[in-house]
BALUM-677097 format. One line per 4 residues: number of its first residue (from 0); for each residue x, y, z of C-alpha. Coordinates in Angstrom, 2 decimals. Example, Ala and Ser with C-alpha at 12.3 -4.5 7.8 and 13.67 -1.06 7.14 Angstrom:
! residues 2
0	12.30,-4.50,7.80 ~ 13.67,-1.06,7.14
END
This chain:
! residues 346
0	0.00,0.00,0.00 ~ 1.37,3.40,-0.99 ~ 1.94,5.62,2.02 ~ 0.95,9.27,1.98
4	3.33,11.95,3.20 ~ 2.53,15.63,3.69 ~ 5.64,17.75,3.26 ~ 6.02,21.35,4.35
8	7.03,23.25,1.22 ~ 8.59,26.54,2.28 ~ 9.45,27.66,-1.25 ~ 13.12,26.94,-0.56
12	15.52,24.45,-2.07 ~ 15.74,22.09,0.92 ~ 12.03,21.27,1.04 ~ 11.82,21.12,-2.77
16	14.58,18.51,-2.99 ~ 13.00,16.66,-0.05 ~ 9.67,16.47,-1.88 ~ 11.38,15.19,-5.03
20	13.23,12.46,-3.14 ~ 10.02,11.37,-1.42 ~ 8.21,11.06,-4.73 ~ 11.09,9.08,-6.22
24	10.93,6.76,-3.19 ~ 7.35,5.86,-4.03 ~ 5.40,7.93,-1.52 ~ 2.16,9.68,-2.39
28	3.38,13.22,-1.76 ~ 1.25,16.24,-0.87 ~ 2.97,19.64,-0.84 ~ 1.85,21.99,1.94
32	2.60,25.67,2.46 ~ 2.35,27.01,6.00 ~ 1.32,30.66,6.14 ~ 2.69,32.44,9.19
36	2.06,35.86,10.65 ~ 3.78,39.04,9.51 ~ 3.34,42.58,10.84 ~ 2.09,45.35,8.60
40	5.29,47.36,8.94 ~ 7.60,44.72,7.40 ~ 7.87,43.33,3.92 ~ 8.00,39.56,4.15
44	8.52,37.24,1.19 ~ 5.74,34.82,2.10 ~ 3.76,35.53,-1.06 ~ 6.81,34.86,-3.21
48	7.63,31.80,-1.11 ~ 4.11,30.45,-1.57 ~ 4.39,30.98,-5.33 ~ 7.73,29.14,-5.38
52	6.17,26.31,-3.35 ~ 3.30,26.11,-5.84 ~ 5.78,26.00,-8.73 ~ 7.63,23.12,-7.11
56	4.37,21.22,-6.54 ~ 3.38,21.84,-10.16 ~ 6.77,20.68,-11.48 ~ 6.51,17.50,-9.41
60	2.84,17.02,-10.32 ~ 1.79,16.65,-6.69 ~ -1.25,18.14,-4.92 ~ -0.76,21.48,-3.19
64	-2.43,22.53,0.05 ~ -2.14,25.62,2.22 ~ -2.71,25.96,5.94 ~ -3.03,29.36,7.59
68	-1.35,29.29,11.01 ~ -0.76,33.03,11.23 ~ -2.83,33.49,14.40 ~ -1.16,30.54,16.12
72	2.27,31.77,15.04 ~ 1.62,35.26,16.36 ~ 0.39,34.01,19.73 ~ 2.66,31.05,20.36
76	5.91,32.18,18.72 ~ 6.02,35.96,18.28 ~ 4.21,36.96,21.48 ~ 6.23,34.46,23.49
80	9.45,35.79,21.97 ~ 8.57,39.41,22.73 ~ 7.60,38.53,26.31 ~ 10.99,36.90,26.87
84	12.87,39.90,25.48 ~ 10.82,42.16,27.75 ~ 12.05,40.12,30.73 ~ 15.66,40.57,29.65
88	16.25,37.04,28.38 ~ 17.10,35.90,24.86 ~ 14.55,33.41,23.44 ~ 14.96,30.92,20.61
92	12.00,31.39,18.25 ~ 13.15,28.57,15.92 ~ 12.62,26.08,18.75 ~ 9.19,27.58,19.47
96	8.24,27.39,15.79 ~ 9.20,23.74,15.44 ~ 7.39,22.72,18.62 ~ 4.25,24.80,18.16
100	3.84,25.17,14.41 ~ 5.64,22.53,12.33 ~ 5.41,19.63,14.77 ~ 2.35,20.96,16.54
104	-0.50,22.46,14.53 ~ 0.80,21.49,11.07 ~ 1.66,17.94,12.13 ~ -1.73,17.37,13.75
108	-3.56,18.87,10.77 ~ -1.66,16.63,8.34 ~ -2.34,13.45,10.30 ~ -6.05,14.30,10.57
112	-6.08,14.93,6.80 ~ -4.87,11.38,6.13 ~ -1.07,11.61,6.17 ~ 0.85,8.53,7.20
116	3.98,10.66,7.60 ~ 4.96,14.32,7.80 ~ 8.17,15.53,6.17 ~ 10.25,18.70,6.31
120	13.52,19.89,4.83 ~ 15.38,19.86,8.16 ~ 18.98,18.73,8.29 ~ 18.38,16.02,10.87
124	17.84,12.26,10.83 ~ 15.43,9.74,12.33 ~ 16.81,6.40,13.49 ~ 14.13,3.69,13.63
128	14.82,0.61,15.74 ~ 11.85,-1.69,16.10 ~ 8.97,0.44,17.36 ~ 11.32,3.16,18.63
132	12.36,6.39,16.89 ~ 15.40,8.48,17.79 ~ 16.53,11.91,16.65 ~ 20.05,12.11,15.21
136	22.15,14.99,13.95 ~ 22.22,15.72,10.23 ~ 25.49,14.58,8.68 ~ 26.34,18.12,7.50
140	27.74,19.59,10.71 ~ 27.50,23.13,9.31 ~ 23.75,22.74,8.67 ~ 22.65,20.27,11.38
144	19.29,21.45,12.78 ~ 18.70,18.87,15.50 ~ 19.46,21.63,18.02 ~ 16.12,23.26,17.12
148	14.15,20.00,17.35 ~ 14.77,18.97,20.96 ~ 11.12,19.55,21.97 ~ 9.72,17.01,19.49
152	7.98,13.93,20.94 ~ 8.88,10.37,19.98 ~ 5.31,9.77,18.81 ~ 5.72,12.58,16.27
156	9.25,11.55,15.37 ~ 8.01,8.05,14.54 ~ 5.82,9.55,11.80 ~ 8.37,12.09,10.56
160	10.72,11.94,7.58 ~ 13.78,14.15,7.01 ~ 14.76,13.24,3.42 ~ 17.94,15.35,3.25
164	19.29,14.69,6.73 ~ 21.92,12.33,5.32 ~ 23.15,14.89,2.77 ~ 25.31,17.98,2.72
168	23.98,21.33,1.58 ~ 26.27,21.09,-1.45 ~ 24.70,17.77,-2.43 ~ 21.20,19.23,-2.01
172	22.03,22.17,-4.26 ~ 23.47,19.79,-6.84 ~ 20.33,17.64,-6.77 ~ 18.10,20.71,-7.16
176	19.88,21.52,-10.42 ~ 19.90,17.90,-11.52 ~ 16.14,17.67,-10.93 ~ 15.71,21.05,-12.69
180	13.59,22.38,-9.88 ~ 12.19,25.87,-10.54 ~ 13.81,27.27,-7.40 ~ 17.20,25.54,-7.78
184	19.11,28.81,-7.64 ~ 17.06,30.45,-4.88 ~ 19.31,31.68,-2.06 ~ 18.81,30.40,1.48
188	16.49,32.43,3.67 ~ 18.13,34.40,6.45 ~ 16.67,34.97,9.89 ~ 13.01,35.11,10.79
192	10.45,35.87,8.11 ~ 8.30,38.13,10.25 ~ 11.23,40.45,11.03 ~ 11.77,41.12,7.32
196	14.30,43.78,6.38 ~ 14.05,45.72,9.64 ~ 16.49,45.24,12.51 ~ 15.51,43.27,15.60
200	15.77,46.56,17.51 ~ 13.19,48.20,15.27 ~ 10.92,45.17,15.43 ~ 11.06,44.96,19.22
204	10.50,48.72,19.56 ~ 6.99,48.20,18.17 ~ 6.12,45.95,21.12 ~ 8.53,46.89,23.91
208	9.48,50.33,25.15 ~ 13.17,50.49,24.24 ~ 14.85,53.56,25.72 ~ 18.51,54.50,25.62
212	20.17,53.91,28.96 ~ 23.55,53.81,30.65 ~ 26.27,51.27,30.00 ~ 27.92,50.52,33.34
216	31.36,49.28,34.22 ~ 31.10,48.53,37.88 ~ 28.93,51.39,39.17 ~ 30.27,53.98,36.72
220	28.44,54.92,33.50 ~ 30.86,54.71,30.58 ~ 28.48,54.77,27.61 ~ 24.99,54.34,26.21
224	22.88,51.44,24.98 ~ 19.67,51.39,22.91 ~ 17.43,49.48,25.33 ~ 18.42,46.83,27.86
228	15.87,44.28,26.64 ~ 17.61,43.79,23.31 ~ 20.98,42.61,24.69 ~ 22.25,39.17,25.57
232	25.03,38.05,27.88 ~ 28.43,37.92,26.21 ~ 27.46,40.44,23.50 ~ 30.28,42.82,22.57
236	28.61,45.10,20.03 ~ 25.58,47.38,19.81 ~ 26.51,49.85,22.57 ~ 28.81,52.86,22.77
240	31.61,53.51,25.26 ~ 33.67,56.55,26.08 ~ 37.26,56.19,24.83 ~ 36.24,52.92,23.18
244	39.50,52.59,21.22 ~ 41.50,52.72,24.44 ~ 39.23,50.39,26.38 ~ 39.34,47.44,23.97
248	36.66,44.77,23.75 ~ 33.97,44.82,26.44 ~ 31.26,42.20,26.92 ~ 27.76,42.41,28.39
252	27.96,40.66,31.76 ~ 24.65,41.77,33.36 ~ 21.26,43.05,32.16 ~ 18.71,44.91,34.28
256	15.54,45.67,32.29 ~ 13.86,47.34,35.27 ~ 16.67,49.87,35.74 ~ 17.31,49.82,31.96
260	21.04,49.28,32.39 ~ 23.58,46.87,31.01 ~ 26.88,46.15,32.69 ~ 29.98,45.47,30.61
264	33.48,44.29,31.36 ~ 36.68,43.40,29.49 ~ 36.53,40.12,31.44 ~ 34.20,37.88,29.43
268	34.26,35.23,32.13 ~ 32.00,37.43,34.26 ~ 29.22,36.55,31.78 ~ 30.02,32.84,32.05
272	28.77,30.24,34.49 ~ 29.83,26.84,35.67 ~ 26.42,25.79,36.91 ~ 22.89,26.43,35.62
276	19.35,25.16,36.11 ~ 16.86,24.32,33.39 ~ 13.13,24.91,32.93 ~ 10.70,23.37,30.43
280	12.84,20.23,30.30 ~ 11.84,17.68,27.66 ~ 13.25,14.26,26.82 ~ 12.46,12.89,23.37
284	12.51,9.27,24.48 ~ 12.89,7.89,28.00 ~ 14.01,10.10,30.88 ~ 17.73,9.48,31.55
288	18.80,7.93,34.84 ~ 20.17,10.74,37.04 ~ 22.86,11.71,37.68 ~ 24.53,11.35,34.30
292	27.11,13.00,32.07 ~ 26.53,13.85,28.44 ~ 27.42,16.31,25.69 ~ 25.54,19.61,25.70
296	25.24,22.66,23.45 ~ 24.15,26.01,24.89 ~ 23.88,27.70,21.50 ~ 23.43,26.68,17.89
300	26.53,25.16,16.24 ~ 28.80,25.56,19.23 ~ 31.23,22.73,19.98 ~ 29.62,20.29,22.43
304	30.94,20.30,25.99 ~ 30.68,17.58,28.60 ~ 28.21,18.41,31.35 ~ 26.87,16.67,34.45
308	23.11,16.53,34.98 ~ 21.54,16.11,38.42 ~ 17.86,15.93,39.27 ~ 16.36,17.72,42.26
312	13.73,20.40,42.63 ~ 15.10,21.51,39.26 ~ 17.57,19.88,36.89 ~ 21.01,21.25,37.66
316	23.73,21.24,35.01 ~ 27.42,21.57,35.86 ~ 30.14,22.31,33.32 ~ 33.78,21.32,33.90
320	34.83,24.91,33.18 ~ 33.15,28.31,32.94 ~ 30.82,28.34,29.94 ~ 28.98,31.17,28.18
324	25.23,30.63,28.50 ~ 22.31,32.98,27.88 ~ 19.07,32.72,29.89 ~ 16.19,31.87,27.54
328	18.35,29.91,25.11 ~ 18.16,26.15,24.75 ~ 20.61,23.73,26.31 ~ 20.39,20.67,24.06
332	21.68,17.30,25.27 ~ 23.42,14.76,23.04 ~ 24.73,11.24,23.39 ~ 27.06,10.90,20.44
336	24.98,11.74,17.36 ~ 21.68,11.21,19.17 ~ 19.72,14.16,20.54 ~ 18.23,13.23,23.92
340	16.26,16.43,24.52 ~ 17.03,19.56,26.47 ~ 15.71,22.49,28.43 ~ 15.58,26.27,28.60
344	18.44,27.93,30.47 ~ 17.38,29.89,33.58
END
């Protein structure tokens, strides 16, 4: 029996090649475009992206469907992101989007519409062993997106396909030209669609009161920033300092959104921590036996570091050395190539 797979067609090359490979593998493929929210003051490319997705579906001679998740995206991704920035922490909207939109509303809609599987153009892999499903890194270390997928559930993973997870970006581009896909030469998208061509500062200023404030070194004001809510720990740009050329590099080591101040120092280690706690912890498969040691990544594409995990009132993570972490970002846990899950850094 031919199995039906609904694939999210973004209009980009990755999902287009994924759809082609699925069709060649014998699946009954349905191309789906997910419409997300955009504010009136930005110019987003979603209309062009939808047209490109339709062209790909037409070239492959597969059905095309569209699902409007703009309201859900605004509430569950954008509003959540803005709320975190307002609290002085740096969120990860890509994680929110995957959990809420792609593997939440879209996934559930596709299954209800008759899909046996859901596919996306993520650079990640699914390992199936018996009735179990595990999330693995994509083989292209420069494109691996498993970091953004740590909140997925095994039940969803079992019905998910990542057709290009075992390929490099170069191979995907080559296949797009080989298949003569209409968007073969389309450049990769950058950043978040709803931000468009405006800066994150300008975007946030529409929803958060961003006022210039003092840059502190110790208790002394040495410069000016553009609004404390838009900074993250370890940041070394985006603020001014008196005699900057003589001072050398300074890093944000503390943020106070109530007082609207940021504190900087030439000593980056002041922004680093050896121990953290996690909230919103999620394990893709079984919960590990505590305490345990495993690889962890506190930001996308950083080199994994060994960390010790202990369970108590909250999960406590200890690094062997000081490590730069940003509250609100994801700490993703790995065992070799397998992604175990993760949590949000407090």
